[in-house]
N, C-alpha and C positions, 0 to 999 in steps of 0.2 A: 799909351801912345795917343796923342791928340794932335792931329794934323789937319790942315784945311784942305777940303776937296777942291777948293778954288786955286790951289797952288799952281803956279805956272812954271814949266820947265824952261831950260835954256833956249829952246826953239820957239817959245811963246805959246806952247800947247798946254792945255789942261792935263795934269797928271791923272792917270787912271789909278784910283786908290782902292779898287776892289781887290782884296787879298787873293793871292793865287790859291791858297788852301780852301777858300770859300767856293771857288769855281771848280777846282780839281780836288774834290773831297777824297781823302784817303780811302783805299779799298777796304771793304768790310771783310772780316775773317770770322772764324769760329769763336774767338775770345774777345774780339773788339768790333763794334760797329760804330759808325759815325753819323752825326746829324748836324747840318749847318743851318743857321738862321740869321736873319737880318732884321733890324728894327730901326725905325725913324721916329723921332719925337723931339719936341722943343725941350723936354725934360730928360736929362742924361740918364737917370735911373730907369725911367720908363722905356727909354730906347733899349737899354740893356735887358730889361724884363721882357720886352717884346721879342728880342732876338733869341733869348733863352727859350721862351715859350715856343717859338717857331721851330727851333732845333729839337725840342722835346717831342713835338708832334711828328717830326721826321723819324725820330728814334722809335716812337710808339708804333708808327706805321710799319717800320721794318721788323719789329719784334712780333707783332700780331696784326694780321689784316684778314678779316673775314670777308669773303666774297660769295655772293649767291646770284644765281641767274635762273630765269625761267623762260622757256620758249613755248608759245602756243600758236597753233595754226588753225584757221577756220576756213573751210571750203564750202562753196555753195554751187549747185549745178541746176540749171533749168533747161532740160533737153526738149521741152515741149514748145518752146518759142523759137521760131526761125531755125537757125543752124545750131541752136543750143549755146548757152553761155555758161562758162565755168569761171567763177571768181574765187581767188584765194587770198586770204589775209593772214599775215604772220606778225606776231608781236613778240618783242623781247623786252623783259624787264630785268634789270640787274642793279645791285647795290654793292658798295665796297665801303669798309670802315672798320674801326676798332673802338673798343671801350674798355675802360678800367685796366690799362696796361701799366705794369710796374716799371717805371723808368727812374727809380731812386738810385742814388749812389753813382751818378754820372760825374765825369770829370770835364772841366773846361780845358780843352786842349789848346785853343787859340781864341784870343779876343782882341779886336781892334776897334777903336772908336775914332770917328772923324767928325769934323764940323762941316755941315752942308748949309751954307748961308746961316740962318739963325736956328738950325736944328742939329741934332746929334744923330749920326748914323753908326750903329753898332753891328759888327759882324762877330758871330760866335761859332765855334766848332766844339761840339760835345762828343765825348767818347764814353761808351758803356760796354760792359760785359753782358751779352744777351743770354748767357746760359742760366737756366733755372728761373727765368722771369715769370711772374704770375701774369696771366691774362684772362680776360673774360672769354669763356668758351660758348657763351650764348650766341647762337647763330643769328645773323641778320635775317629778319623775316620780311618777306614781301607780302603785303596785305592783299587778300583776295579782293577786297573792295577796289583797290587801285587797278587790278587787272580787269575786273568787271567793268569799271568806268571806261577804261581804254577800249575794251571790246565793244561797249555800247556806242562809243563815238565812232568806231570803225564801221560798225554795222549801219549806223545812221548815214555815214558817208557812202557806204556800199549801196544803200537803198536809193540814193540820189543819182546813181549811174544810169 
């Protein structure tokens, strides 16, 4: 289906060509999950490829998403000066992501391509059975050096108080 996004309806208004299934993605279940994507390119195939890639990323995120977080608190007290000063610093570092998730054997449930000026806009809806999918179980690791750097910056700022 190839339609112009610049199409004008009977009232002189531009038609909204975003498919309803793209905005209202079907609900996920135990046997089926869905991922939608959109791609824009002057090349038709590249527009499709971009939309499929974006939808695969959504599927991968739904199948396996590793999250890690770390919270650190630093307190300093100086009771010998004046009324005493207590300063507290808390830092939170978190990451989210996935790696090496099997999203093979997906089905294209819906696909629509429109012309936007001199480019192609593709909307894709993928469907996959998530059961038994392989995923990387390697935990996302927060590097100690990142935490140390953040603490050093905070302590430097604390010293300027």
